[in-house]
C-alpha positions in Angstrom: 0.0 0.0 0.0 1.1 3.5 -0.7 1.6 6.0 2.1 -1.5 7.9 0.8 -3.6 4.7 1.0 -2.3 4.0 4.5 -3.0 7.6 5.6 -6.5 7.5 4.1 -7.2 4.2 5.8 -6.0 5.5 9.2 -8.1 8.7 8.8 -11.2 6.7 8.0 -10.7 4.3 10.8 -10.1 7.2 13.2 -13.5 8.7 12.1 -15.3 5.4 12.5 -13.7 5.0 16.0 -14.8 8.5 17.0 -18.4 7.8 15.8 -18.5 4.6 17.7 -17.2 6.3 20.9 -19.9 8.9 20.4 -22.6 6.2 20.0 -21.4 4.4 23.2 -21.3 7.6 25.2 -24.8 8.5 24.1 -26.0 5.0 24.9 -24.6 5.3 28.4 -26.3 8.7 28.8 -29.7 7.2 27.7 -29.3 4.2 30.0 -28.5 6.4 32.9 -31.6 8.6 32.2 -33.8 5.5 31.9 -32.5 4.1 35.2 -33.1 7.4 36.9 -36.6 7.5 35.6 -37.2 3.9 36.8 -35.9 4.9 40.2 -38.1 8.0 40.4 -41.2 6.1 39.2 -40.6 3.3 41.7 -40.2 5.8 44.5 -43.5 7.6 43.5 -45.3 4.2 43.3 -44.1 3.0 46.7 -44.9 6.3 48.3 -48.4 6.3 46.8 -49.0 2.7 48.1 -47.8 3.7 51.6 -50.0 6.8 51.6 -53.0 4.8 50.4 -52.6 2.4 53.4 -52.9 5.4 55.8 -56.2 6.7 54.4 -58.8 7.0 57.2 -61.4 9.6 56.1 -62.6 11.8 53.3 -60.0 14.5 54.1 -57.3 11.9 53.8 -58.6 10.8 50.4 -58.8 14.4 49.2 -55.2 15.1 50.3 -54.1 11.8 48.8 -55.7 12.7 45.4 -54.0 16.1 45.5 -50.7 14.6 46.4 -51.0 12.1 43.5 -51.9 14.9 41.1 -48.8 16.7 42.2 -46.6 13.6 41.9 -47.9 13.0 38.4 -47.1 16.5 37.5 -43.6 16.1 38.8 -43.1 12.9 36.9 -44.4 14.5 33.7 -42.0 17.5 34.1 -39.1 15.0 34.5 -40.1 13.2 31.3 -40.3 16.5 29.5 -36.9 17.5 30.7 -35.5 14.2 29.6 -37.1 14.5 26.2 -35.5 18.0 25.9 -32.1 16.6 26.9 -32.4 13.8 24.4 -33.3 16.3 21.7 -30.2 18.4 22.6 -28.0 15.3 22.6 -29.3 14.3 19.1 -28.5 17.8 17.8 -25.0 17.7 19.2 -24.5 14.2 17.9 -25.7 15.1 14.4 -23.3 18.1 14.4 -20.4 16.0 15.6 -21.1 13.3 13.0 -21.3 16.0 10.3 -17.9 17.3 11.4 -16.4 13.9 11.4 -17.8 13.1 8.0 -16.4 16.4 6.6 -13.0 15.7 8.0 -13.1 12.2 6.5 -14.1 13.6 3.1 -11.4 16.2 3.2 -8.8 13.5 4.0 -9.8 11.7 0.8 -8.9 14.6 -1.4 
């Protein structure tokens, strides 16, 4: 192989490696977000079950329903924040991949 071919191959492999590292990093971020949501949902569910066992009268039920409404709102806000974070991560990933592709294309010239 010529030096140019070796250099081209090394540049392409470096780009593929960088893209794979980016994919792995994003997968780790998504898994961490999912695990955190599972933990939060579990905590909310267990707290709701414990609260339900303590209901004694109509006022307790009213407070319980209010608390559950607030808990659902908090969960929804967390999901919206996660969706926004995922959107931002996708934008950053797309920009990084475009940059890597441009560098790879320039190395071919």
